[in-house]
C-alpha positions as CSV (number, residue, x, y, z in Angstrom):
1,M,10.3,7.4,6.4
2,I,8.1,5.3,3.5
3,V,6.3,2.3,4.5
4,G,5.5,-0.8,2.5
5,I,2.3,-2.4,4.1
6,C,1.7,-5.9,1.9
7,G,-1.5,-7.1,1.8
8,S,-0.6,-10.5,1.7
9,P,-1.4,-13.7,3.5
10,R,1.8,-15.3,1.0
11,K,5.5,-14.9,0.5
12,Q,5.1,-14.7,-2.9
13,A,5.1,-12.3,-6.0
14,T,3.3,-9.5,-3.5
15,E,5.8,-9.1,-1.5
16,H,8.9,-9.9,-3.6
17,V,7.7,-6.8,-5.7
18,L,6.5,-4.3,-2.5
19,E,10.5,-5.5,-1.7
20,K,11.7,-4.9,-5.3
21,A,9.9,-0.9,-4.6
22,L,11.0,-0.3,-0.9
23,D,14.6,-1.0,-2.7
24,L,15.0,1.1,-5.8
25,L,13.6,3.7,-3.4
26,Q,16.4,2.8,-1.0
27,E,18.7,3.7,-3.6
28,K,17.3,7.1,-3.9
29,G,18.2,7.8,-0.8
30,F,14.0,7.9,1.0
31,K,14.8,5.3,4.4
32,T,12.0,2.2,4.2
33,H,10.4,-0.5,6.3
34,L,8.2,-2.9,4.9
35,W,5.2,-4.3,7.4
36,T,3.3,-7.1,5.9
37,V,0.2,-8.5,6.9
38,R,1.6,-12.3,7.1
39,G,2.1,-13.8,10.1
40,K,0.3,-10.9,11.9
41,W,-2.9,-10.6,14.3
42,V,-5.2,-8.6,11.8
43,E,-8.6,-8.7,13.4
44,Y,-11.3,-6.5,11.0
45,C,-12.8,-3.0,11.7
46,A,-16.5,-4.2,13.4
47,H,-17.3,0.2,12.8
48,C,-18.3,-0.4,16.7
49,D,-17.6,3.2,17.1
50,Y,-14.7,2.8,20.3
51,C,-11.9,5.0,18.8
52,L,-14.4,7.9,18.3
53,E,-15.2,7.7,21.6
54,N,-11.7,6.8,23.2
55,G,-9.1,8.2,20.8
56,E,-8.0,4.4,19.9
57,C,-8.9,1.2,18.4
58,V,-10.6,-1.1,21.5
59,V,-8.7,-4.3,19.2
60,Q,-4.9,-4.8,21.0
61,D,-3.5,-6.9,17.5
62,D,-0.5,-6.6,15.3
63,V,-1.5,-2.9,13.3
64,Q,-1.0,-1.2,16.6
65,E,2.8,-1.9,15.3
66,L,1.6,-0.7,12.2
67,Y,-0.4,3.1,13.7
68,M,2.9,3.2,14.8
69,L,5.3,3.5,11.8
70,L,2.2,5.5,9.8
71,A,2.0,8.4,12.7
72,Q,6.4,8.9,11.0
73,A,6.1,8.2,7.7
74,K,6.0,10.3,4.6
75,G,5.2,8.3,2.0
76,I,2.7,4.9,1.9
77,I,3.1,2.7,-0.5
78,F,0.2,-0.1,-0.8
79,A,1.1,-3.2,-2.0
80,S,-2.0,-6.1,-2.6
81,P,-2.7,-9.3,-5.0
82,V,-5.9,-9.2,-6.6
83,Y,-8.8,-11.0,-4.8
84,N,-11.8,-11.8,-6.9
85,G,-10.9,-8.4,-8.7
86,G,-10.3,-6.3,-5.3
87,V,-7.8,-5.9,-2.8
88,S,-7.2,-8.4,-0.8
89,A,-8.8,-9.5,2.3
90,Q,-6.5,-8.7,4.6
91,T,-5.0,-5.1,3.0
92,K,-8.9,-4.6,3.1
93,A,-8.9,-5.1,7.2
94,V,-6.4,-2.7,7.0
95,M,-7.7,0.0,5.6
96,D,-10.9,0.1,7.9
97,R,-8.2,-0.2,11.1
98,M,-6.9,2.7,9.5
99,R,-10.9,4.7,11.0
100,A,-8.8,4.4,14.4
101,V,-5.9,6.9,14.0
102,V,-8.2,9.8,11.8
103,A,-10.4,8.9,14.6
104,A,-7.9,10.2,16.8
105,D,-6.4,12.7,14.3
106,K,-8.0,13.7,11.3
107,N,-5.1,15.1,10.0
108,F,-2.8,12.3,10.6
109,F,-2.9,11.2,7.1
110,K,-2.5,14.6,5.8
111,G,0.1,15.4,3.5
112,K,1.1,11.4,2.6
113,V,2.0,10.7,-0.9
114,G,0.8,7.3,-1.9
115,M,1.5,5.0,-3.6
116,G,-0.2,1.2,-5.4
117,I,0.9,-1.7,-6.6
118,V,-0.8,-4.9,-7.5
119,V,-0.4,-8.6,-8.5
120,G,-3.2,-10.5,-10.7
121,G,-3.3,-14.0,-11.7
122,D,-4.5,-13.4,-14.8
123,R,-3.0,-9.8,-17.5
124,A,-6.7,-8.5,-16.5
125,G,-7.8,-10.3,-13.8
126,G,-8.8,-6.8,-12.2
127,Q,-5.2,-4.8,-11.0
128,E,-7.0,-1.6,-11.9
129,F,-9.4,-1.7,-9.9
130,T,-7.6,-3.0,-7.2
131,L,-5.6,0.1,-7.7
132,M,-8.3,2.2,-7.3
133,Q,-9.8,0.9,-4.2
134,I,-6.2,1.7,-3.2
135,H,-6.7,5.6,-4.4
136,T,-10.4,5.8,-3.1
137,F,-9.0,5.1,0.4
138,Y,-5.4,7.3,-0.1
139,I,-8.6,10.7,-1.3
140,I,-10.5,9.6,2.0
141,N,-8.0,10.1,4.0
142,G,-5.6,13.0,3.1
143,I,-3.3,11.0,1.4
144,I,-2.1,12.6,-2.1
145,P,-2.5,9.6,-4.4
146,V,0.4,8.8,-6.8
147,G,0.3,7.0,-10.2
148,G,2.7,6.2,-12.8
149,G,2.0,8.7,-15.5
150,F,0.4,8.0,-18.8
151,F,1.3,5.0,-20.7
152,G,1.6,2.2,-18.9
153,A,1.3,3.1,-15.1
154,N,-1.5,5.1,-15.3
155,L,-2.5,4.7,-11.8
156,G,0.3,3.0,-10.5
157,A,2.2,-0.7,-10.9
158,T,0.3,-3.6,-11.8
159,F,1.5,-6.9,-12.6
160,W,0.7,-10.4,-14.1
161,S,2.0,-13.5,-12.4
162,K,0.7,-16.1,-13.9
163,D,0.2,-17.6,-9.8
164,T,3.8,-17.2,-9.2
165,L,6.6,-16.1,-7.7
166,E,8.3,-17.1,-11.1
167,G,5.8,-15.8,-13.5
168,V,5.8,-12.6,-12.0
169,K,9.7,-11.8,-12.3
170,L,9.3,-12.7,-15.8
171,D,7.2,-9.6,-15.9
172,E,9.2,-7.1,-17.4
173,E,5.6,-4.7,-18.6
174,G,4.6,-5.0,-14.5
175,F,8.9,-3.4,-13.4
176,R,8.4,-1.1,-15.8
177,S,5.6,0.0,-14.7
178,L,6.8,0.2,-11.0
179,R,10.2,2.4,-12.0
180,K,7.9,4.4,-13.2
181,T,5.9,4.7,-10.1
182,V,8.5,4.8,-8.0
183,K,9.7,7.4,-9.8
184,K,6.9,9.8,-9.5
185,F,6.3,8.5,-6.4
186,A,9.3,9.7,-5.3
187,D,9.0,13.1,-7.8
188,F,6.5,14.1,-4.5
189,L,8.1,13.2,-2.1
190,E,10.9,14.8,-2.6
191,Q,8.8,18.0,-3.3
192,Y,6.9,17.3,-0.4
193,G,7.9,15.7,2.8
194,G,11.0,15.1,2.9
195,K,13.7,11.6,3.3
């Protein structure tokens, strides 16, 4: 299964392009699940070390559902809007909260494959740095990071929304980067994890 995590608190451009990525993967025969922060209770990590001592997070919020989904996942997609040149606060909170599952099982993410999708309101609004934050999370946690390859999708799928849903729908270059990244992601999944 592939879990797509939408880090946008709004049902707008980021969720739209993540849904398109999951549709492409379903066409290739993969089972997918969309999990969004929108409307969910997601607390930040206080680095209290409760998880290190007890093997679980002290906070019992909606991230508990995500833990169960990720335990089954072979592939992970983080999709984030660009906020101040990086991932959204909601995306970062989800990433930080993964400390609890790794505290319980250091191999929780080992061998899973990950890709990133980012949506910026400006053409050069921090998309590459945001993808690097997503890839850094993957590398630290043993997830195999996958980009789209050279000529247009080096680190992953990047979109220019012009701060509107309609803007992202018209971003042909963004969708080209998405198709390239999904193809490479699917190839890695088939090689390492199956469908």
